[in-house]
N, C-alpha and C positions, 0 to 999 in steps of 0.2 A: 504494500500500500504506500502511496505517496501523499504526503500532506495530512493535515488533520481532518477529521470527519466534517464533511460538508464545507471545507474551506475552498476558495476558488483557486488559490495558488497551487501549482504543482511542483514547486521547488522545495528542497529540504535544506538548502545551505544555511539558513538562519538557525537550524537546530543542531548543527555539528558542534561537538563539544570542545574542539581545540583547533588551533591553526595547523598543527601537524596533520590532524585528521582531515581538515579541509583540503590541504595540499594533496593528500592521498586520493580523496574523492574526485577532485577536479582534474588533476593532471594524470591520474591513473597509475601513479607509482606508489610504492609503499612509503610510509612515513619513517624513513630510516631503514636499516638493514632488514631483510626479510628472513623469515623462518621457514622451516618445512611446513607444508600445509597440514595442520592438525589443530584440533580443539585443545584448549588448556585442560590440565588435570581436573579442574573444578567443573568442567563441562564434558567430561569424558564419555557420557552416555550418548552424545550426538555422534553421528556417523560421518566421517570424511569419505571421499570418493572411493578409496580402496576398501574401506570397511563396508560401504554400501554394496560394492560388487561382491564381496565375500558373503554378505548376508543373503542377497537375492539368489546367488548361486547355491547356497546351502539349502534354502527353501526349495528350490527347483530339484535339487538332488534328493531331498527328503520326500518330495511329493511329485515324482515324475509323471504320474498319470493325469495330474490336474494343473501342473505349472510348467511353463516353458519360458525360457529367458533368451533373448538375443539382442544384438545391437541393431538399431534402425538407422544409424548414420553417425557422423563424426562432428564434433565441435570444431571451432576455428583452430584450436591448438591440437586437434587430432584425437581427443578423448572420445571413446564410445558413448553414445547416448542409448542407455539400456531400457528395454521394455520387457515386461512380464505379461504373459497371457495366462489367465486362470479360467479353466472350464473343464468339465468332464470331457473325455475324448479330446484332450487338448491338442493333439497332433492333427486333428481334422477340422476343416473350416465348415462348421455346421451352420445351418440356416437358423441361428438363434440371435436374438437381439444383442447388440454389443454396447458396452459402456466403457468410456475412456476416462481415466484420471491422470493428471500430470502435475508435476511439482517443480519447484526451483527454477522458474523463469528468472527470478531476481536473486542474485548471488547471496545476499545476506539473509535470506528468508529460510534459514536452515530447518526450522520447525516443520516446514512443508515436506521435506524429505522424510522426516520422522513419521509424519501422517501417512505418507505413501507406503512406507515400510510397514506401518501398523496395519494398513489395509491389506497388504499382501499376506501378513501373518493371520489376520482375522479370517480371511477366506481359506487359506491353505491349512492352517493348523486346526481349524474347527470343522473341516469337511468330514462328514461321516459321523460326527457326534452331535453337532448343533443342527436341528432340523431346518431352521431358516436358512443358515449358511449353505447347507447341503442342497436345498431346493434351488437356491439362486445359482450356485456353481453348476448345477445340472441343467439349468434353463437359460443361462446367459454366457456370453464370452466377455470377460472383463479384461481390459488392457490397462496397465499402469506404466507410465513413463516417469521414472524416478527423479531424473535430474536433467532438465532441459538445458541448463547453463553450467556444465561441470567446470569449465575454465574459470568463470567468475566465482563460483562457490569455493573452489580450491584457493584462488587468489585471496579471497576474503579472510583466509585463516593465516595470513603471512605478515601482518603489520606489527612489528615488535614495539614500535613507539607511538602507537595510536593512543587515543584516550582510554581504550579498553583492549589492550593487546591480548591475543594476536589479531583481533578483529579489525578489518579495514572499513567497515560500513560500506562495502562495495555493492553496487546494484547491477551494473550492465554486464555484457559479455567482455571478452578481452581482445576484440578485433580492433586493430589500429585504424585510425581515421586519416586517410591520406592527406598530406599537406598541413597537418596539425600535429601538436604534441599530445593531443587528447586521445584516450583509449576508450573504446566500448560503445555499443549501441544497446538501447533498451529493447530487448527481444520482444517484449509485450507492447511495443509501439511499432513493430516492423511487419505485422501481418497485412495482407493485401486488400482488405475490405475497408473502404473509406480511409485509406492510409493518408495521413497528413491533411485531412479535410477541414478540421474544425477546431483548431487551437487546443487540441487535446494531446499534443506532443511538441517536441522542440526541433528546430532546424539546426541548433547549435551543438557541435560535437562535445562541448564542455558540459552540457546539461545532463542531468540524471535521466531525463526522458527523451534523449536524442533518438529520433526515429530512424536514423540511417539515411544513406544517400538515395535509397529507393526502397520501395516495398520489396520484401524478401531478400534484402542485401545481407542478412545474417545467415550463416549456414545452419544455425540452430532452428530458426523459424522455418527454414526450408525443409529440415528433417521432419518436423511436426507436420507441415503441409503435405509432404509426400506420403507420409504414413496415412494420414486421414484420407487423402485422395485414393490411396490404394484400397481402402475399405469400401469403395463403390464397386459392388459386385453385381454384374448383370444389370447395370444402370441404376441400382438402388443402393444408397448409403446404408451400410450395416450398423454404423454407430448411431444410436438413438439419443443418448444423453452423455454429458461430459461435465466433469468438474476440474477446474484448474485451481490449484492450491497456492495461496499467497499468505503473507502476513503484512499487516495485522488489522485489528478492528472488530473481530467477531461479527462478521457480516456475511450474508448470502446475497449475491448480486446477479441480476439477469441482464441480458442485452436490452437496449443498446447503450454503449458508452458514448458513441459519436454524436448523439442527439438527445435533447431533453424531452422530446415528444414521447409520450407513453406508447402510442401506436402509430409510428410513421408508416409511410406507404410500403416500405419493405418488410413489414410485419403484419400478419393477419390478426384480426381481433381474437379468433379462437386460440392462436398461438400465444398472444399476450396473456389471455386469461389462464392458459396453461402454465406459463412462466410464473405468474403471480401465485397460483395455487401451489405449485411445486415449491417455489421459493419460501412461501410462508409456512408450509408444512415442514420443510427441512429445518427452518429456523426454530419452529416450535419443538423440534426434537433435540437440538443442540444448544438452545438458549441464545442463538445469534439474532441479529436484526436483519430482516429481509427488505430489499429495495432494488429499484432499477440502478444499474451501474452509474449512469450519469447523474443520479441524485447525490452520489458521493462527490464526483467531479467528472467533467467531460474528458474522455479519452478517445483517441482515434488510432486506427491500426492495431487494435488489441485482439487477443485471441478469441474471446467469446463472441465478438461481433462477427469475425470471419467464420467461425464454426456455424453460427446460425444463419448469417446472411448468405453464405455460399452453399452450405450443405444442409441447412435446416435441422441441425443437431441442437437439441435443447441443452444449452451450454450455460454453466454457472461458474462464477468466481466465488470461492470461499476464502474470506480473509480470516485467518485463524487467530488464536490467542496471541497477545493480550488485547484488551481495549486500548484506546489511544493513550500514549505516554508522552511526557514532556520532551524526551530526547529520542534520537534514532536508536541509541543503545537500549533504552527501555522497550522500544517498539519491536525490535527484531532479534534480541538476544536474551530471551528468558532463560533462567537457570535450568539445567538439565533435569532437576527434580520435577519440573512442570511437564516434561515430555509425556510421561505415562498418563497422568490424569487428563491432560488436555487432548491427547490423541484418542483416548478411550471415550472421552466426552462425545466424540463424533460417531460412535459405533452405530447407533440407531439411525442417525441421519444418512450415513453411508449406505446401510442396508436398504433404507427407504428409496434412495435414488437408484440404486442398482435394481431394485424391484420395480418400482413404478416407471423408471426410465426405460424399461422394455417397451412400453408404449406410454409416453407422457400424458396423452389425452385421458388416461384413466383418472388423472388428478382432477379433471373437471366433469367426470361422469360420462365421457363420450367413448367408452370402451367399445360398444357395439358398432357405432357408426364409423369410428376412425382408427380402431385397432385391429382391423381385419388384415388379410394378406396384402392389400394394396390400398394406398391412399396418396393421391397426387393432386395438390392444389395448384400445380403448374408454375409455382414460384421459382423453382430451380429445374435444371435439366435432369430428367429421369429416364432418358434413353428412348423417347418416342422417335420413330423412323418414318420419314416422309417418303412416299412412293416406294414402299418396300418390295413390290413385285416388278418394279420398273415398267409398268404398263399404264401409268397415269397419262392423261391427255391434256391436263390443264396448261394453258399457255400463260396464265397469270392467275393470281389469287390462290396459290397453293397453301396448304396448311403450314402454319409456323407458330412457334411459341414466342410470345413477346407481349409488349405493352400495346394495346390497341389504340388507334388514333381516333376512331369514330368517323362514320360517314352517314349521310342522310339522303333521302329522296323525297322531294315535295314536302319537306318539313318533318318527315318521319325517319326515325333512327333506323339505320340498316346494319352498320357495325357499331356496337356500343363502345363508347369511349371508356367505360369503366367495366371492370371484370366483376364476376360474382363475388370474389374475395381477393384480397391482395392486389397485385399490380399486373399480373400476367395471366394469359389464357392461351388456348389453342384457337386460332382463328384463320379464316381463309383470306389471308393477305399478309403483308409484311408488317413488322412493328412500326411505330410512329416514325415519321421522317420520309416514308416512301411517297411517291406521287399518287394522286387520287385514283388513277386507273389500276394501280397495283392491287386494289382491294376487291375489285369486281371479279368474281370467279368466272372463268371460261374453261369448259372441259370438266374432267373429273380429277379430284385430288384425294389421296388416301394417306392415312397416318396410322401407325401400329405401335402398340406398347411393347415393352420388354416382356419376356416370358414371366408368368406369375404362377407359382405353385399353389393350387387350391387344396384346402384340407378335405378330409373325408366328408365333412358336413359344412359346405361353404354357405355364407350368407349371400344376399343378393348383390348384384352390381347396380350402382346408381351413378348418375352424372347429371350435371346441369348443361343445358345447350340452348341455342336458338338457331332457327333457320329462317332468315328474312329474305323476302323476295317481292318483286313487283312484276306484274304482267307475265306470270310464270305459267307453267303447265306441268302435267304429270311426268314429263321427261326429266324434270329437275327434281333433285332429292337430297335428303340427308339420311344416312343409314348407319347403324351400329351393328357390329358383328362380334362373335366370339370365334376365335381361331384355335383349333386344337388338332394336332396330328396332321397338319396340312389341309384340314377341312375348315372352311369358313361358313359359319351359320348366322344368318341374319336374325337379330333379336329385336330390332326396332327400325322403323322408317317413318319419315314424313315426306310426302310428295308436294311439289309445287302446285299452286292454283292460280287462276287469273285474278284473284282478289289480293289486294295489297296486304302483306303480312309483315309488319315491322318487327324489329328485334326486341325480344323480351325473354328473360331467362325462365326456363321451365326444367323441372327435375323429372328424369326417367328412372324407373327402378325395374329390374328384370331378374328373375331367379337364375341361379347357376347350378342347380342340383344335377342337371344333365351332364355336367363336366366335373362332378365331385372327384377329388383325388388326382385330377389331371393338371398338366401344365398348359396354361392357356395364354392367349394374347388378345387384347381388346383392339378392335379396328373401327375407325370412323372414316366414312367417305362423304364427300359433298360433290354434287354434280350440277352443272349448268349445260344441259344437252339440248334444250329447246331453242326457240327463236330468241333473238337478242333481248335480254332482260337483265335486271340487277339481282345477283344472288350473293348473300353473305351468310356464313355459318360460324359458330364458335362453340367451344366446349370448355368447361371448367369443373374443378372439384370432382374428379373421378375416384370412385372408391369401391372396393369390394368389402362388404361389412362382415362382421361376425354374425353367426346365426342367432 
């Protein structure tokens, strides 16, 4: 955490305890000779990098059936960034909801590593004896990245002549900044969603919140990005919920950090309600305070904004113990006697997120509608394929996912300027910025979903759509199909008529029992095959519900 609770400044320099420590923070060098990277004897219960590696490998060796450990990449100085996977059948990529937890973006926040190690032991050591833990390990794939910033965390233990040796009060990574004597980028201002947009980071290499020369300029942020991107399997992101661990303040924060708007255009109302419900429930379990990230202070280029904005992962920042203290030393260096009680304090909150995070919409009572095998509000790319058979005849107005611009005819809306939810839908035309003729469909256009594995007792398919037309005929149509085993079965159609039919959203619901247990794809077509007329179609909020 940077700054005091709800203060607007994001600097910490006034709170540094000595000139020597100030020099270490700003210039990136130790205040005097450096020591080997280790905690002092009084804080020996904390883990340095080598001790962390030893611990996580020991857990994997003790529980090989449910724990797997490997490196997902390297830091700037070449240290491995380690991840553990905890799940039954750990060597198999099962179709189970995934939860990601990470720690130590900021070098001096050592309690976060202890919380990550606690979580590993909680799941591994209690498997087979604790029914709740056993059930979660059997039904989830949990990933833990223990130390996003190993270079900075090791460096933070080397200042012999700081105000609190050997601690440096270091925050950033250890990547030099070309053309300056300053070292380090704030990894948690280096993510690529709204990077540098909103006065929530600094352009100055001397700053604790320096965002880097460009988004993704730090190797550590790229390692996290590449891992999360790799969990898009078959067009669907497998990670459903995420916690990034920080200190301090005892807070549970949800996106966005870049804006103070509660529900900006890049967040749906249902998702905002879910964030609030999950955040408040989590805080009730660990005694923290729940709020939107920007209620604390505005940040841009941070991890949770990217996780949700790009991948629609329900992502939270946990600011751990203690509450706000007068100095940086009090904020980030609690005595090691506090490790056990403060990490155990989060036990029930961790299990709650791992449980409900399998489908976060459970938090708002939308399990049936939104926790089935498929839900796509079209806000991010989930693998829809245009012209999958290479037989489409559309010369313009092909299906595309994007922000609709809106068109009209005779004062009647034909392509709606607003979606059913959020900012994007599938529509027969290009996103905003194309010329007016790009929106009028001519010919047939087809779009097909990724394969979706149906359970033995699937709920119905439902979607919102409109099919707007003027001076049309039955040669024009909107159709929906289920495709399985190469066979495409029509489940819905609307044909054109000579009567003006302006755009208005309507929901269609169709049973899927005929395809129970099969892998299916959803297909939509729109056709303008009659005499010259105006045709527009759109689809939003496609879901296969639970029974």
